[in-house]
Phi, psi and omega in degrees: 000156178300154192294339179298340183304322182295337181255002188302306183296324169299328189265000185299308181299314177303319180298322180288325178293319180295325190281330181301323176276014191241021182280332177293153188291138186253144182278152171299143179285149177268164182301139176246121185279126175239138183277128182294150177251347181221168182276358186272164177307140172296156188250126181254306184228112188246122176260132180280129185244090177287118191210145171124322184281150182290343180278349185281139176276331183283145170249117183274080188248174180314322186288322180293329181282344188303321181281347176272338184261321175223162171219152185247116179291175186291344179263012176065026174262134178278153181217151171291152180242226187314135178265356179213142187234120181251115178265131184201161173209160185243329181217166183265348174089355172234031173110354182241145187248156180256003178204164180301145166087345180285312177232167177293319190254133176274147190296142181256179178304319179296324171286332181285320181290322177300323181288316177300315180295327185291319183296321183257023182281132179301136181083359184230146163060235189298322186292309183305314185297317177297325174293315179300315176301320181300306187307327185256009175301321184282354178251336181257328195097166180297137173299145180298346179193157179296150173287138187273143177234124171257122178254127177297145167259121176296159184268131165293104182299132183301133175083357178301135187243341193253011185295316176141192188244158170234122183047041169087000174262117180286127188287140171228112188279015165273000177252135183293322186292335176285314178303316179297318177298327177295319177299314181299314178305315176304303181300317181289335172297308180304314176298318173289326180295315187298315179295321185296332188279357176049056176276096177299333187260358186234161174218137177276114189277313178183208177225172187230130180272122191279336176286122192277358175221164188271355200299318187252014186227004182294341174266002182253322203286332174293330178287323180291324177305311190294312182300318181289327179296317178295344179249016173064034171244154175274150175243119196238153180215148174228078184291162167285166188302313180256026188299139176293126178096354190300331183282344186256017184309328178289306190295345180273354176101359184286144176277327183210148182211139179242128181271133171279123171292329187048034180278329191291328198268338184233125179304328183284350177269113188281176179298335177296345178302323180296319175300316177302310183298323179291323175294320183293316182295310179300322177289348189230018173066028181253163175257183182237150174266134177261132190228143171192160174220200186298344180287350174283349174294149182304319188293341174257350168093358186254013177306328178300331184285324178298315180296325179296321181297318193287323184291316180298305173316320181281324182293316181273007175082006181303311185296341175262348187229343185248148158292144189227133170257140191241112170273123183220041178060228172285288178212055183285336179295311180309317176296322181291315179302319186263355179305144176281345188279130188295329174297317177299317175297319180293326177290323175297320186296311191300306184302317185291327178292321168310306184292320173304313175305315186293318181297319183264350179244348173079168176233156189302328182208142172243000000 
């Protein structure tokens, strides 16, 4: 589960205080002008794809990717869906974590490499995404642009001694230079794998910092940012609502940031959190994340919360003016799409129609 869950109880009182001051009516957001940091296409709708850990039940093949790649309207016409896909993981499923606090043991080089290999395994993950797009070209027509891929960067856990070596030198993560070296190794390895995979329908847009708070990475991110900028890649971040450093995202070196409202997950976080997140994001030049998981299905009774995100995002102009990241648990969008329940199908249809409209009509600023 996302990292903010570990902070929820501590943030309860703070969230109530913030929401008290959020009762006044908010005006829709105006266009925000952002200076591009790469020559690549801007991202409008980016879905999070959790993949790589042994604990994951999903197999990200072409079948699973279909409702993320295309959708069919009520007249049976196909349309392209998400223009960007973020591949990330938080733990390997065997007791090692890719960021602080998820597991007692940190992931080593061998786990980092295994994850990269899985992402570029034929018929799976990034390669399956490319194949799925290819399959639907004859039905939808050529996509207006290559779909953008963002890959997470594991956090080199502070003081780790058993990560492994680079060019025969054992990495010691009590040293900043060694942590940076490991990050650059990961970026180069992904870059090489992406190039050799010959993914005609995809472009490697950039990388994502998987640690959702800045506590253990303040001394790393600016150097990583500079390295990525020099290589024409974006550096992206999605901090949780009360994350350490969320407001300093620009000074930390990130090129783009989406704020997590974290409204969906806990019942004590009230509807006012969505307005609070809107205020924070707009005041600090951020975009927003839309969040749901399997609890949005009718049988779990939380579909109304996803509806609330869509309603507030529509009312505040977010859907007309902001890039949006979509957290959907493991494969919850797919489950809404395949559900036999009319309510689930209607919820999928509403979300899909919004994404199609944004993709085909554009937004004022990305």
